[in-house]
C-alpha positions in Angstrom: 154.1 110.5 127.8 156.6 111.1 125.8 156.0 113.3 122.0 157.6 113.8 119.6 157.1 116.4 117.1 158.4 116.3 113.9 158.5 119.3 111.6 160.1 122.3 113.6 158.7 125.7 112.1 156.1 127.4 113.5 153.6 125.3 113.5 155.2 122.1 114.8 156.4 124.4 117.8 152.9 125.5 118.3 152.3 122.1 119.3 155.2 121.8 121.5 153.8 124.1 123.4 150.7 123.0 123.8 151.9 119.6 124.8 153.8 121.3 127.3 150.9 122.9 128.7 150.3 118.6 129.6 151.6 117.0 132.7 151.0 114.8 132.0 152.9 115.3 129.3 156.6 115.3 128.4 157.9 116.7 124.9 160.7 114.6 124.6 162.2 114.6 120.8 161.6 117.8 118.4 162.8 116.5 115.1 163.5 118.5 111.6 165.8 117.1 108.2 167.3 120.8 109.1 169.7 119.9 112.0 169.9 123.3 114.0 165.6 124.3 113.7 165.9 121.1 115.8 168.0 121.7 118.0 166.6 125.6 117.4 163.6 124.2 118.7 164.7 121.7 121.3 166.1 124.7 123.2 162.9 126.6 123.5 160.2 123.6 124.9 163.3 121.1 126.0 163.6 117.5 125.1 166.3 116.4 122.1 167.0 117.3 118.8 166.6 114.4 116.1 167.4 114.7 112.6 165.0 111.7 111.2 163.0 110.3 112.5 164.7 107.0 112.1 166.3 107.8 115.8 163.4 108.1 118.2 164.0 106.2 120.2 161.1 103.2 122.0 159.5 105.8 124.5 157.7 107.6 122.1 153.3 106.6 122.3 152.2 109.9 120.5 153.6 111.8 117.4 152.9 115.2 116.1 153.4 115.6 112.3 153.2 119.2 110.6 156.0 119.3 108.1 155.7 119.9 104.5 152.3 118.7 103.7 153.7 116.1 101.3 155.5 114.1 103.2 153.0 113.7 106.2 151.2 110.6 104.4 154.7 108.7 103.8 156.1 109.4 107.6 152.4 108.9 109.1 152.8 105.5 108.0 155.4 105.2 109.2 155.8 106.4 112.9 152.0 104.5 113.0 154.2 101.4 111.9 155.8 101.6 114.9 153.2 101.6 116.7 153.3 105.7 117.7 150.4 107.4 116.8 149.6 110.4 115.1 148.0 113.8 114.9 149.2 115.2 111.2 148.4 117.8 110.0 146.0 118.3 107.6 146.2 116.8 105.1 146.5 114.1 105.5 147.4 112.7 101.2 148.1 114.9 98.3 145.4 112.3 96.8 142.6 110.6 98.5 144.4 107.6 97.5 147.7 108.5 99.4 145.2 108.8 102.3 
């Protein structure tokens, strides 16, 4: 099963490393607005570096969202609308209504 990591900072890399230890999971894509950061993470953890979630192919089943908290809700919603299961770092939203 292919996983995407959205946000390639320290927490995103921790998610990628953890998923990498699960035999049935492949870290397929590392996504970050800073493509150089995504490329660095891909070099360390495997997978393909992407600059935006819109570039994710349809084979992604799970995405970990580990970006700045203010972007969690919008990214999570966009991924779920595509049928991708989401594991989101806290907080999910900046307000109760957003969450």
